[in-house]
C-alpha positions in Angstrom: -2.2 73.5 -18.8 -3.6 70.3 -17.1 -3.6 67.1 -19.1 -7.2 66.0 -20.1 -8.4 62.7 -18.6 -8.4 60.0 -21.4 -11.7 58.4 -22.3 -10.0 55.0 -22.6 -7.4 53.4 -20.4 -5.1 52.5 -23.3 -2.7 55.2 -24.5 -1.2 53.2 -27.3 -1.7 54.0 -31.0 -3.5 51.7 -33.3 -1.3 48.7 -34.1 -0.2 48.4 -37.7 -1.9 45.0 -37.9 -5.6 45.0 -36.9 -5.9 42.8 -33.7 -9.7 42.5 -34.0 -9.2 40.6 -37.3 -7.3 37.8 -35.5 -9.9 37.8 -32.7 -12.9 37.5 -35.1 -11.1 34.9 -37.2 -10.7 32.8 -34.1 -14.4 33.3 -33.4 -15.2 32.0 -36.9 -13.2 28.9 -36.2 -15.2 28.4 -33.0 -18.5 28.6 -34.8 -17.3 26.2 -37.4 -16.4 23.8 -34.6 -20.0 24.0 -33.3 -21.3 23.1 -36.7 -18.9 20.1 -37.0 -20.0 19.0 -33.5 -23.6 19.2 -34.5 -22.8 16.9 -37.5 -20.9 14.3 -35.6 -22.2 14.1 -32.1 -25.6 12.3 -32.6 -25.8 11.6 -28.8 -26.4 15.2 -27.8 -29.6 15.7 -25.8 -32.3 17.9 -27.4 -32.2 20.5 -24.7 -28.4 21.0 -25.2 -29.0 21.5 -28.9 -31.7 24.1 -28.1 -29.3 26.0 -25.9 -26.8 26.1 -28.7 -29.5 27.2 -31.1 -30.4 30.1 -28.7 -26.8 31.1 -28.4 -26.2 31.1 -32.1 -29.3 33.2 -32.8 -28.1 35.8 -30.2 -24.7 35.8 -31.9 -26.3 36.3 -35.4 -28.3 39.2 -34.0 -25.2 40.8 -32.5 -23.1 40.4 -35.7 -25.9 41.8 -37.9 -26.3 44.8 -35.6 -22.5 45.4 -35.6 -22.4 45.3 -39.4 -25.2 47.8 -39.7 -23.5 50.1 -37.2 -20.2 50.0 -39.2 -22.0 50.5 -42.5 -23.7 53.5 -41.1 -20.4 55.3 -40.9 -20.9 56.4 -37.3 -19.1 53.5 -35.7 -15.7 52.0 -36.3 -14.4 48.5 -35.2 -11.0 49.3 -33.9 -8.6 47.7 -31.3 -10.6 49.5 -28.6 -13.8 47.7 -29.7 -16.9 49.0 -31.5 -16.7 52.7 -30.9 -18.5 55.8 -32.2 -16.3 57.8 -34.6 -17.1 61.1 -32.9 -16.0 59.6 -29.5 -12.8 58.3 -31.0 -12.1 61.6 -32.7 -12.6 63.5 -29.5 -10.2 61.2 -27.7 -7.5 61.9 -30.3 -8.1 65.6 -30.1 -7.8 65.5 -26.3 -4.5 63.7 -26.6 -3.2 66.3 -29.1 -4.2 69.2 -26.8 -2.4 67.5 -24.0 0.8 67.5 -26.1 1.1 63.8 -25.6 4.1 62.3 -27.4 1.9 59.7 -29.0 -0.6 62.2 -30.4 1.1 62.4 -33.7 1.0 58.6 -34.0 -2.7 58.6 -33.1 -3.4 61.3 -35.7 -1.6 59.3 -38.4 -3.4 56.1 -37.3 -6.8 57.7 -37.8 -6.0 58.1 -41.4 -6.1 54.3 -41.7 -9.7 54.0 -40.4 -11.0 53.4 -43.9 -8.8 50.4 -44.2 -9.8 49.1 -40.8 -13.4 49.7 -41.8 -13.1 47.5 -44.9 -11.3 44.8 -42.9 -13.7 44.8 -40.0 -16.7 44.5 -42.4 -15.2 41.6 -44.2 -14.4 39.7 -40.9 -17.8 40.5 -39.4 -19.5 39.2 -42.6 -17.4 36.0 -42.5 -18.3 35.5 -38.8 -22.0 36.0 -39.6 -21.9 33.5 -42.5 -20.3 30.9 -40.3 -22.9 31.5 -37.5 -25.8 31.1 -39.9 -24.2 27.9 -41.3 -23.8 26.5 -37.8 -27.4 27.4 -37.0 -28.6 25.6 -40.1 -26.8 22.5 -39.1 -28.3 22.5 -35.6 -31.8 23.1 -36.9 -31.4 20.2 -39.3 -30.4 18.0 -36.4 -33.3 19.1 -34.3 -35.8 18.5 -37.1 -34.5 15.1 -38.2 -32.7 13.1 -35.5 -31.1 9.9 -36.5 -33.2 6.8 -36.3 -32.5 4.2 -33.7 -32.9 0.5 -34.3 -36.6 -0.3 -34.6 -37.7 3.2 -35.4 -38.6 2.1 -38.9 -41.5 0.3 -37.4 -44.7 2.3 -38.2 -46.1 4.2 -35.2 -49.8 4.0 -34.4 -51.8 6.9 -35.8 -53.7 9.1 -33.4 -57.3 10.3 -34.1 -59.3 13.2 -32.8 -62.9 14.1 -33.5 -64.1 10.6 -32.4 -67.3 9.6 -30.8 -67.8 7.3 -27.8 -70.8 5.0 -27.9 -71.9 3.2 -24.7 -71.2 -0.5 -25.1 -71.9 -2.0 -21.6 -71.8 -1.2 -17.9 -71.0 -3.3 -14.8 -71.2 -2.8 -11.0 -68.4 -4.0 -8.7 -69.7 -4.5 -5.2 -66.6 -6.2 -3.7 -65.5 -3.2 -1.7 -69.0 -2.2 -0.6 -69.6 -1.8 3.1 -73.1 -2.9 4.2 -74.3 -3.8 0.7 -77.9 -4.0 1.8 -77.8 -0.2 2.6 -77.0 0.6 -1.1 -79.5 0.8 -3.9 -77.8 1.9 -7.2 -79.2 1.8 -10.7 -76.5 2.1 -13.4 -79.0 2.7 -16.2 -81.0 5.4 -14.7 -78.0 7.0 -13.0 -79.6 7.2 -9.6 -78.7 5.7 -6.2 -79.4 5.9 -2.5 -77.3 5.1 0.6 -79.2 4.7 3.9 -76.8 4.0 6.8 -77.9 4.4 10.5 -76.7 8.1 10.5 -78.7 9.5 7.5 -79.6 9.2 3.9 -77.9 10.2 0.7 -79.3 10.4 -2.9 -76.9 10.3 -5.9 -77.5 11.5 -9.5 -75.1 10.5 -12.2 -77.0 9.7 -15.5 -74.3 8.8 -18.1 -74.8 9.6 -21.8 -75.3 6.8 -24.3 -73.2 8.7 -26.8 -70.4 11.3 -26.4 -69.5 13.3 -29.5 -66.3 15.2 -30.2 -67.7 18.4 -28.5 -68.5 16.4 -25.3 -71.6 15.8 -23.3 -72.7 17.1 -19.9 -73.6 15.0 -16.9 -75.6 16.3 -13.9 -73.4 14.9 -11.2 -74.0 15.3 -7.5 -75.4 14.1 -4.1 -77.9 15.4 -1.6 -77.7 14.3 2.0 -79.6 14.5 5.3 -78.0 13.6 8.6 -80.0 12.2 11.5 -80.0 14.0 14.8 -76.8 13.6 16.8 -74.8 12.4 13.8 -72.7 13.9 11.0 -72.9 12.5 7.4 -70.5 13.1 4.6 -71.0 10.8 1.6 -68.8 11.2 -1.5 -68.9 10.3 -5.2 -66.3 10.7 -7.9 -65.7 10.1 -11.6 -62.5 8.9 -13.3 -61.8 7.6 -16.8 -60.1 7.6 -20.1 -61.6 10.9 -21.3 -61.3 14.6 -20.6 -63.4 15.4 -17.5 -64.2 18.9 -16.3 -62.0 19.7 -13.3 -59.7 16.7 -13.8 -61.4 13.9 -11.8 -64.6 15.5 -10.5 -65.7 14.7 -7.0 -68.7 15.8 -4.8 -68.4 15.7 -1.0 -71.2 17.5 0.9 -71.2 17.5 4.7 -74.5 17.5 6.6 -74.4 18.3 10.3 -76.8 16.9 12.9 -80.4 17.0 11.7 -79.4 19.1 8.7 -79.2 18.7 5.0 -76.5 19.5 2.4 -75.9 19.0 -1.3 -73.3 19.4 -3.9 -73.9 19.2 -7.7 -71.7 19.8 -10.7 -72.2 19.9 -14.5 -69.4 17.5 -15.6 -68.4 17.7 -19.2 -67.1 14.4 -20.7 -65.1 14.9 -23.9 -63.2 12.2 -25.9 -59.4 12.5 -26.0 -57.1 11.7 -28.9 -56.9 7.9 -29.1 -54.4 5.7 -31.0 -55.7 3.6 -33.9 -55.3 0.5 -31.6 -57.7 1.8 -29.0 -61.1 0.2 -29.4 -62.7 0.8 -26.0 -62.3 3.2 -23.1 -63.7 3.0 -19.6 -65.3 5.7 -17.4 -66.0 4.9 -13.7 -68.4 6.3 -11.1 -67.1 5.6 -7.6 -69.0 5.8 -4.3 -67.2 6.2 -1.0 -67.7 2.9 1.0 -69.9 1.8 -1.9 -69.8 0.1 -5.3 -67.9 1.1 -8.4 -69.8 1.4 -11.8 -67.7 1.0 -14.9 -69.1 2.3 -18.2 -67.4 0.8 -21.3 -67.5 3.0 -24.4 -66.6 2.0 -27.9 -64.4 4.4 -29.9 -66.1 5.2 -33.2 -64.0 7.0 -35.8 
């Protein structure tokens, strides 16, 4: 009669002393070492600690799953690993049918499974307890890092829900090309630019007050190019506030003897500002033209 093919490569019977016990005990010592490292190495970077935290959580999940499988009575933690009892019994039966010399030893060893079951549950539970303790140490370190010199100094508080009130506005014409071709009114939010190749009209009326929910600004430019020319004026907004689209810009291009326009509804919304911030600036900038700075007071 042909010999059945074993389901496992090992043909040795269960050792009298449970080898997994030693392995898991060593694993427990490793986990304890992680916990000790978390207590003593204050210079570890936060991302390294997070990696260790993730690894420990995965270990805890694995150990809890293994304990449940062993408790179910369907699995056994033996020298071959975590194996289904039915599979293990089938392997032993196959060896007995093959008249293997070790079959008797295997059959006798299976009687000791209850003892192995109790031992493996105990070791798995110890490993699980150590893993949870190590995780708790890491989470304490992540939640409360040691203070460095000077950290006792109070930090500035941050406020949201503030209002911005217009305090003043100024025009800087130092970088303006052909200043006489520009006519900009910072109060009305209107301006014109009349170079030899066309005419551009700007609209940018800024609000006198900006509440926590923000305010909209009709922001844009219309342009007409003279015959034989091409005209592409531009206007942008930047500042210490949240602006729709980051830093909004309009840039229409008018071909010869044609018109073009580009308009946007820009929402200006206050950010979170520190208690030390009293004023913030928002600028409207014109390509080749002046820059208008609107200074807003932060009202809490």
